[in-house]
Backbone bond lengths (Angstrom), bond angles and torsions (degrees), N, CA, C in turn:
res aa  C-N    CA-C-N  psi(-1)  N-CA   C-N-CA  omega(-1)  CA-C   N-CA-C  phi
1 X - - - 1.459 - - 1.527 107.80 -
2 X 1.307 115.68 143.14 1.460 123.38 179.58 1.525 108.89 -113.99
3 X 1.326 116.18 130.24 1.463 121.07 174.95 1.532 108.30 -103.30
4 X 1.311 114.55 130.24 1.469 123.51 179.69 1.528 106.91 -111.86
5 X 1.325 116.70 121.39 1.464 122.15 178.77 1.521 107.31 -119.29
6 X 1.328 115.94 123.49 1.456 121.66 -178.04 1.527 108.68 -126.46
7 X 1.335 115.89 133.69 1.465 121.20 177.65 1.523 108.44 -122.62
8 X 1.328 115.76 141.20 1.464 122.06 -177.10 1.520 109.91 -128.39
9 X 1.325 114.87 139.04 1.468 121.83 165.30 1.521 106.19 -110.58
10 X 1.323 116.23 126.05 1.456 121.71 -174.68 1.528 112.08 -89.97
11 X 1.321 115.20 149.30 1.460 122.41 168.08 1.526 108.37 -78.47
12 X 1.304 116.75 166.12 1.464 120.85 176.22 1.530 111.61 -62.27
13 X 1.314 117.18 -19.59 1.466 121.31 -179.17 1.530 112.81 -71.77
14 X 1.328 117.48 -10.57 1.464 121.44 179.59 1.533 108.49 -82.37
15 X 1.315 115.07 85.23 1.467 122.32 -174.69 1.527 111.07 -78.31
16 X 1.307 116.12 168.56 1.467 120.57 177.71 1.523 111.52 -60.28
17 X 1.329 117.97 -35.96 1.464 121.66 178.61 1.526 110.74 -65.64
18 X 1.322 116.76 -45.00 1.465 120.92 177.85 1.524 109.70 -64.46
19 X 1.330 117.04 -44.09 1.469 121.53 179.17 1.531 110.38 -57.39
20 X 1.313 117.38 -43.91 1.460 121.72 -179.26 1.527 111.03 -60.54
21 X 1.317 117.51 -45.15 1.467 121.47 179.64 1.526 111.10 -66.92
22 X 1.338 116.19 -39.39 1.453 120.91 179.93 1.533 110.43 -65.33
23 X 1.320 116.99 -47.30 1.469 120.90 179.86 1.525 110.32 -63.61
24 X 1.319 117.20 -40.49 1.465 120.40 177.72 1.528 110.43 -57.99
25 X 1.310 117.06 -44.13 1.465 121.09 177.53 1.518 112.38 -67.70
26 X 1.319 116.30 -39.67 1.459 121.63 178.89 1.529 110.98 -60.91
27 X 1.305 116.06 -38.77 1.468 121.71 -178.96 1.534 111.95 -67.27
28 X 1.313 118.53 -18.89 1.467 122.47 -179.55 1.523 113.13 -84.20
29 X 1.339 117.93 -10.73 1.458 120.29 -172.27 1.528 113.12 -71.84
30 X 1.336 116.97 -49.18 1.458 119.85 -176.83 1.526 110.06 -63.83
31 X 1.322 114.97 131.07 1.459 120.83 -179.98 1.514 113.78 88.83
32 X 1.328 116.71 -5.62 1.463 119.77 -177.29 1.518 114.21 -124.87
33 X 1.325 117.59 1.06 1.461 121.17 178.70 1.530 107.50 -123.94
34 X 1.328 116.81 121.75 1.471 119.89 -179.12 1.533 110.86 -56.81
35 X 1.325 115.22 133.79 1.459 120.80 176.87 1.521 114.95 87.39
36 X 1.326 117.75 -11.26 1.466 121.77 175.40 1.524 107.58 -86.79
37 X 1.318 116.56 111.50 1.459 121.38 -174.68 1.521 112.98 -86.63
38 X 1.325 117.03 -39.96 1.468 121.76 -174.71 1.522 107.97 -157.28
39 X 1.337 115.84 141.80 1.461 120.85 175.98 1.524 108.18 -140.55
40 X 1.324 115.30 123.62 1.450 121.18 173.14 1.524 107.60 -125.54
41 X 1.310 115.97 154.91 1.458 119.70 179.97 1.513 109.05 -156.09
42 X 1.310 115.34 163.14 1.457 119.59 177.11 1.509 111.67 -172.97
43 X 1.329 114.75 158.82 1.471 119.99 178.19 1.523 109.16 -95.46
44 X 1.309 114.97 153.52 1.454 121.62 -178.43 1.522 110.51 -68.08
45 X 1.319 116.58 138.07 1.465 120.58 179.85 1.524 112.97 -106.45
46 X 1.335 118.17 -16.99 1.462 120.29 -177.84 1.529 113.18 -86.99
47 X 1.324 116.07 -34.39 1.467 122.30 177.77 1.534 112.94 53.89
48 X 1.339 115.51 49.39 1.457 120.53 175.08 1.527 109.38 -82.73
49 X 1.303 117.57 173.35 1.471 121.73 178.62 1.527 111.87 -62.13
50 X 1.324 117.26 -27.31 1.459 121.17 -178.88 1.523 113.59 -97.47
51 X 1.315 117.06 -0.19 1.464 120.80 -177.98 1.524 111.90 -72.52
52 X 1.306 114.83 149.44 1.450 122.73 166.93 1.519 106.01 -97.95
53 X 1.330 117.97 159.23 1.455 120.84 -174.07 1.523 114.25 -80.87
54 X 1.330 117.03 -33.53 1.458 120.39 -175.42 1.519 109.05 -149.67
55 X 1.314 116.79 147.04 1.461 122.12 175.54 1.519 109.23 -128.52
56 X 1.321 114.54 143.64 1.466 122.48 172.32 1.520 106.48 -123.50
57 X 1.328 116.25 131.01 1.458 121.61 175.24 1.521 106.50 -123.67
58 X 1.330 115.23 119.98 1.469 120.28 -176.82 1.522 109.41 -131.09
59 X 1.318 115.45 138.46 1.459 122.01 177.26 1.524 109.54 -108.19
60 X 1.322 114.96 134.40 1.464 122.91 -176.83 1.522 110.32 -125.79
61 X 1.313 115.66 154.67 1.459 120.66 178.33 1.521 112.19 -68.77
62 X 1.352 117.19 -30.05 1.465 120.61 -174.27 1.530 109.77 -164.58
63 X 1.322 115.18 171.66 1.463 119.12 175.13 1.537 110.44 -66.19
64 X 1.327 116.41 -31.38 1.467 119.73 176.55 1.529 110.83 -63.29
65 X 1.328 117.04 -36.04 1.464 120.88 178.56 1.530 110.96 -66.08
66 X 1.331 117.46 -32.79 1.468 120.39 176.00 1.528 109.61 -65.28
67 X 1.324 116.78 -39.50 1.469 120.35 177.61 1.527 110.61 -62.58
68 X 1.331 117.80 -39.71 1.467 121.69 176.60 1.524 109.69 -62.86
69 X 1.313 116.72 -46.86 1.471 123.26 178.76 1.529 111.10 -57.25
70 X 1.330 115.99 -46.13 1.468 120.05 -175.46 1.517 113.78 -60.13
71 X 1.317 117.46 -26.78 1.465 120.38 -178.06 1.525 113.40 -115.42
72 X 1.320 116.99 5.74 1.467 120.85 -179.05 1.536 110.01 -67.22
73 X 1.331 118.25 141.50 1.469 121.10 -178.91 1.534 114.65 -55.11
74 X 1.321 118.32 -35.38 1.474 119.76 179.18 1.533 111.38 -68.20
75 X 1.327 116.50 -35.70 1.466 120.60 176.66 1.531 109.85 -73.62
76 X 1.309 116.49 -42.34 1.476 120.31 177.92 1.530 111.01 -59.46
77 X 1.325 116.96 -32.19 1.468 121.42 -176.90 1.527 112.82 -66.90
78 X 1.342 118.19 -25.02 1.468 119.04 -179.37 1.523 113.29 -96.20
79 X 1.312 117.53 -12.86 1.465 120.57 -179.19 1.523 113.39 -60.72
80 X 1.339 120.43 -36.48 1.475 119.01 177.81 1.529 113.52 -63.58
81 X 1.330 117.21 -20.31 1.469 120.65 176.06 1.527 111.17 -84.24
82 X 1.323 115.91 -39.39 1.462 119.21 -173.31 1.522 113.88 -89.63
83 X 1.302 118.48 -52.29 1.466 120.31 -171.14 1.531 114.49 -58.38
84 X 1.338 120.25 -46.44 1.465 118.39 179.94 1.530 113.16 -69.06
85 X 1.312 117.01 -17.96 1.466 121.56 -176.05 1.525 113.66 -104.79
86 X 1.318 116.65 4.05 1.464 120.76 -179.30 1.524 109.98 -90.12
87 X 1.320 115.26 124.74 1.464 121.27 173.60 1.526 109.61 -76.19
88 X 1.336 115.22 -45.84 1.458 122.25 179.12 1.518 108.85 -146.18
89 X 1.332 115.05 146.47 1.460 121.93 174.58 1.526 107.45 -133.42
90 X 1.311 115.57 133.24 1.467 120.93 175.15 1.519 107.92 -131.84
91 X 1.316 116.29 143.43 1.455 118.02 177.25 1.515 110.68 -151.25
92 X 1.315 113.60 160.42 1.460 122.08 175.21 1.524 107.97 -143.70
93 X 1.316 115.58 143.76 1.456 121.95 176.36 1.530 106.71 -123.93
94 X 1.327 116.03 129.34 1.463 118.55 -178.91 1.521 109.89 -142.72
95 X 1.325 113.94 157.43 1.453 120.25 -176.84 1.519 110.43 -87.14
96 X 1.322 115.39 135.91 1.459 122.23 174.65 1.525 108.13 -104.22
97 X 1.322 116.53 146.97 1.482 118.47 179.19 1.519 111.50 -67.27
């Protein structure tokens, strides 16, 4: 199993309306993309200088399943909300036993 952890820092352009549409789309991913086992996400509540604004943690059956996820229509549908409004994105993918 592969765990994918993604952290985002948003630009000021990421409004509450955009956030709502993005989260709505994000919530549709689990159970609808082959190989995606679990997806959880949340926004930062501490808001320290070192905090990121949002995290996504997703578990996949394999690295091939991540490739399917990356180009799946449901994932592509939320990219216009997130990518133009992301100040920074960091991620790591690692294998779980």
